[in-house]
C-alpha positions in Angstrom: 88.9 -8.6 85.0 85.9 -7.1 83.2 83.0 -7.0 85.7 80.4 -8.4 83.3 80.9 -11.8 81.7 81.0 -11.4 78.0 82.0 -13.7 75.1 85.2 -12.8 73.3 83.0 -11.8 70.4 81.1 -9.3 72.5 84.4 -7.7 73.8 85.6 -7.5 70.2 82.5 -5.7 69.2 82.8 -3.1 72.0 86.5 -2.5 71.1 85.8 -2.2 67.4 83.0 0.3 68.0 85.1 2.3 70.4 88.0 2.3 67.9 85.6 3.7 65.3 84.8 6.6 67.7 81.5 5.3 69.2 81.4 7.2 72.5 79.0 4.8 74.1 81.5 2.0 73.5 84.3 4.1 74.8 82.3 4.9 77.9 81.6 1.2 78.4 85.4 0.4 78.2 86.0 3.2 80.7 83.4 2.0 83.1 84.6 -1.6 82.9 88.4 -0.9 83.3 88.8 2.5 85.0 89.0 1.1 88.6 91.7 -1.5 87.9 93.7 0.9 85.5 93.6 3.7 88.0 94.8 1.4 90.8 97.8 0.5 88.7 98.6 4.2 88.2 98.2 4.9 91.9 100.5 2.0 92.8 103.2 3.2 90.5 103.0 6.9 91.1 102.5 6.9 94.8 100.1 9.8 95.0 96.6 10.6 93.7 97.5 13.7 91.8 100.2 12.1 89.7 98.1 8.9 89.4 95.2 10.9 88.0 97.4 12.6 85.4 98.9 9.3 84.3 95.5 7.6 84.2 94.1 10.4 82.1 97.0 10.4 79.7 97.1 6.6 79.6 93.4 6.2 78.9 93.6 8.7 76.0 96.5 6.6 74.6 94.5 3.5 75.1 91.6 5.0 73.1 93.9 6.3 70.4 95.5 2.9 70.0 92.4 0.7 70.0 92.8 0.0 66.3 96.2 -1.6 67.0 94.7 -4.2 69.5 94.9 -7.6 67.7 92.5 -9.7 69.7 95.1 -12.4 70.2 95.3 -11.9 74.0 93.3 -10.3 76.8 92.1 -6.8 76.2 92.4 -6.1 79.9 96.0 -7.2 79.9 96.7 -5.0 76.9 95.1 -2.0 78.6 97.1 -2.7 81.8 100.3 -2.8 79.9 99.5 0.6 78.5 99.0 2.0 82.0 102.2 0.4 83.3 104.2 1.8 80.4 102.6 5.3 80.9 103.5 5.2 84.6 107.0 4.1 83.9 107.4 6.9 81.4 106.3 9.5 83.9 108.6 8.0 86.6 111.6 8.3 84.3 110.9 12.0 84.0 111.4 12.3 87.8 114.8 12.5 89.4 116.3 9.2 88.7 117.2 6.8 91.5 121.0 6.3 91.7 122.1 2.7 90.9 123.3 0.9 94.0 126.5 -0.9 93.9 126.0 -4.6 94.3 129.3 -5.2 96.3 128.0 -3.1 99.2 124.8 -4.9 99.9 123.9 -7.8 102.1 120.9 -10.0 101.5 118.0 -8.9 103.7 115.9 -11.6 105.4 112.2 -10.8 105.8 109.2 -12.6 107.3 106.7 -13.2 104.5 104.0 -13.9 107.2 104.2 -10.3 108.4 103.1 -8.9 105.0 100.3 -11.5 104.7 98.6 -10.3 107.9 97.8 -6.9 106.4 94.7 -5.9 104.5 95.1 -5.2 100.8 94.3 -1.5 101.2 96.8 -1.1 104.0 99.5 -2.9 102.0 98.8 -0.8 98.9 99.1 2.4 100.9 102.5 1.2 102.2 103.6 0.3 98.6 102.7 3.9 97.5 105.0 5.2 100.3 108.0 3.4 98.9 110.7 5.5 97.1 110.1 5.6 93.3 112.8 3.1 92.3 111.8 0.6 94.9 108.0 1.0 94.3 108.6 0.5 90.5 110.5 -2.7 91.0 108.2 -4.0 93.7 105.1 -3.4 91.6 106.6 -4.8 88.4 107.9 -8.0 90.2 105.5 -8.7 93.0 102.3 -7.4 91.4 102.7 -7.5 87.7 104.8 -10.7 87.6 107.8 -9.5 85.5 111.2 -11.2 85.9 114.2 -9.2 87.1 115.6 -9.5 83.7 112.5 -7.9 82.1 112.5 -5.2 84.8 116.1 -4.5 84.2 115.4 -3.9 80.5 112.3 -1.8 81.2 114.0 0.4 83.7 117.4 0.4 82.1 119.1 -0.9 85.2 121.1 -4.0 85.9 119.4 -7.2 86.9 121.3 -7.2 90.1 120.1 -3.7 90.9 116.5 -4.8 90.2 116.9 -7.7 92.7 118.5 -5.3 95.3 115.7 -2.8 94.9 113.1 -5.6 95.4 114.9 -6.9 98.4 115.1 -3.4 100.0 111.5 -2.6 99.1 110.4 -5.8 100.9 112.5 -4.9 104.0 111.0 -1.4 104.0 107.5 -2.9 103.8 108.3 -5.4 106.6 109.7 -2.7 108.8 106.6 -0.5 108.3 104.2 -3.4 108.9 106.0 -4.3 112.2 105.8 -0.7 113.3 102.1 -0.5 112.5 101.4 -3.8 114.3 103.2 -2.6 117.4 101.0 0.5 117.4 97.8 -1.5 117.0 
């Protein structure tokens, strides 16, 4: 969410100025959105070096495409979508995660209360530690709110595989949370 409350007209003015090359307006957009956009990159990429690369490339793409923003939705939502797409593009370049056969899986039960007892920073660190394929699905489903059908299309996997990765990511997170709680 943009830190400062502005009318839709004000946001439109900043975006239009930035699209026309106004560096002050571009800096304003950067200052307002860089924190939330970088956190998206970090969540998907899992480490700071890759997140910084994706953020930089994504922000350049955002600025290059400002003229295509139609003002019929949230500017912040549009910017987030650019970063998610950029992160997914970079993750596809990594060694792909093998599809898991659905026949060989069993549904994993997990305790939702365990995850709710953690602080947000701790949970985000654990999410970054997930393997790429699990982190992608977990972030897209649990954080961004995409359906498994949409995730399957975005990642070019089956819907069942998306559900399986989500289930396994939850189980991994639960296991790590329990381990950390036992140490504390």
